N, C-alpha and C positions, 0 to 999 in steps of 0.2 A: 218675446223672450229668445235670448241666443240659444243656438243649439249646445253649446257647451254646458248650459245651466240647467238643461233637460236631464232627466235620468236616461240610463242605457236603453231602456224598452222603448223609449219614445224617439231615440235618435235613428233614424232609417238605417244607415249604414250598419250600426251595431246590432239593430234588430234583424236584418237580413242575415248577418253572420250568425246570429244566436238560433234563429228561428225558420230561416228560409225565406226565398224571394216571396212565396205565395201568401205569406201573412201579411204583407205590406200592400198598404193602399196605394191606389194609381198615384196619387199626389207623393207619397212616399218614394215609390220608385222612380218618379221624375225628378224628385230632390236629388237622389243620388246620381243622376246624370249631371245635374246642375251644379252639385258640389257645395257653393257657397250661396249666401243671400246678399242682402244689403245692408246699409246702415239703419235702416227702418224696418226690415223684413228678414226673418231668418229663411233658409233655403226652402223649407217646407212652405212656409206662407207664399214665396215666390212661385212654387210649383202649383199651389192652390190658385193663385191668380192666373197663371197660364191655363189651367183646365178651366176656370171661370170664362175665361175670354173666349174659349172654344165650346161653350155650352155644355161644359162637363162631359164633353165626348172625347175620348182618346182618339176615335178614328178622325175627328176634326184637328185635332193638334198634328196627327201625323201627316195630314195634307198641308199644313200650313208651311208657306214658303220661309226662307231664311229671313228676307225683309219683315215679313209679319210676326215672326218669333222675335225679332229684335225690338218690335215696338211693346215688348212686355217689359215693364219695370224690373230690373235685375237681370236680364237677359241681353248679353252682347252676342257678337259675331261667333266667338269660341263655344258658348254654351250653345247657341242655335245650331251649329255645325254639328255638336256631340248629340243633341236630341235628335237632328234629322238623320244622322248616321245611324241612331239606334232604331229608328222606325224603318229604314231601309234594310237594315239587317234582319229585321222581322219578317218583312215582306220576301226577301231572297230566302229566308229559311222556310217559309211556308210554301214557296214555289218549288224547291228543292225536295220537301216531303211529299208533295203532290206527284212530281216527277218521278221520284224513286218507286212510287206504288206501281209503276209500270201500268198506267191506268188503261182499261178498256172503255171505249167511248161507246155508249149505246143509246145516249139522249142528249139533248140540248143541256140539260141540268149538269151532265158530266162535263161538258164543255165550260159552262159557267163556273163550275167549281175548279177547273183546271187553270183557267185564265184570271180569275179574279184577284189573286194575289199580284198579278203584273198589272191589271188595270184598275184596281180601287183607287179612287182618290185623284186620278189623273185629271189635270185642268186643260189637256189637249187630246185630239184623237190620235190613236195608234192602230195600225193595221198588222195582225199577225195571221200566220199560216200554222196550223196544226197538222202534222203529216202522221199518217196512218199506214200499219200493214194490212194485209187481207184479213187478219183478225180483228180488225179496227182497234189495236193496240197503238198506243202512242210511241212513235219512234223518234219524234223531236217537234219542236216548235220553235218559231222564229218571228221575229219582229221585222216586218218588211218595210214600213215607212212611219214615219212621223208628221203628224199634220198640224193644224190649229185648233181653235177652239169648236169650230163647226163642220169642219172636213179634213180628209186626207186622201191622198191618191197613191195607187200602187201600180207599179209597172207590170202588166200582164205576162211579159216575156220572163221577167224575174221571178214571178211565181212558179211558172212552167219550168224553168231551169232548175229551181231550188228542189221542185218535187222530184223531178228526175235524177238529181244527184242524189237525192235521199232514198231513191228507189220505192218511193211511196206508191200504195195501190189506192190510196184516196187521202183527200185533204179536206180540211174545214176551215173557211175563211172566219175571222174573228176581228171585230173593231168594237171601239167603245163610243159612247155618247156622254160627253162631261155633262150635257144639259140635264140627264137624269131620265130622259124619255128614251126607251129602246127602240122606238118605232123607226123603222127605216125611211130614208129619203128617196128621192126618184132617182138620184146619183148612185146610191148604195144598190138599187135593183139593176140599173144599167151595168154597173162594175160587175156585179155578180154574174149576169149574163155573159159577159164577155169572158170572164175566167172559166166559167162552166163549159164554154164552147171550145176554149183553147184546150183544157185539160182532157176533153173527150177525144180530141184527135189522137192523144198519147195514151189512150185507154186508162186514163187516171179519173176516178170518181171524184165530184164535188158533193160530198155527203151533206153539208150545210154551210150557212153563213149565219152566225150568231152575233147579233149585237148586244153589247153588254153595258148595262147601266148599274149604278150602285143599287139600285132597288130591284133588279131583275134583269130579263133577258127577252130578245126577239129572236125565233127560229124561223129561218127561211124554209127548212125542212117541214116544220109544222104546219106552215102555210102554203105547202106545195109550190114553193117558188124555185126549187131545184128538182132535177129528175130524180136522183137517188134518195134513198132514205137508210136510216142505221138498221 
């Protein structure tokens, strides 16, 4: 059935205007982004096909590449770009919200909460540094490198220079594992030790190295693989 043939309460845009975004299903919200359907499907049906292709998971939709989105019937480059932009805005909004809280880091769970908006759904590894003051308040975070599916490298001197620039008293290393397993590899352990020793020379503490995966995290501090603790 075409959208114009539906009653107002069944048309996503009108329903949102009348009742608010929270009353819409995920498919209806996606339909507003997609705007139009095809000759065979209305826009809500296209949105349902998109969700179905992602196992009914919005998170899975949010990680789809532009190429994968365009494989869905009724979705071309323009619609794929709109969907991708909407999810990216959501990630950035969450990251801003967490940052604006002036977080105090007291556990690896806090680090996971801080970094998940930046790292959720990545298909490559990224290495970040979180900078802390003496009260363990977050004074900044910065992506230091981007790698491939299984590894990323970081310049130890660059980490030290940025920590000094920020006048940080402590830092936390964070990187993600797209594989879903948070267990560190030998290279992760070696890199942690190198950066820890470099920071120590300048009286900056390495408080933790947290490996983030969508299903959880691994903390070097919990396993006593760094000298300092929260």
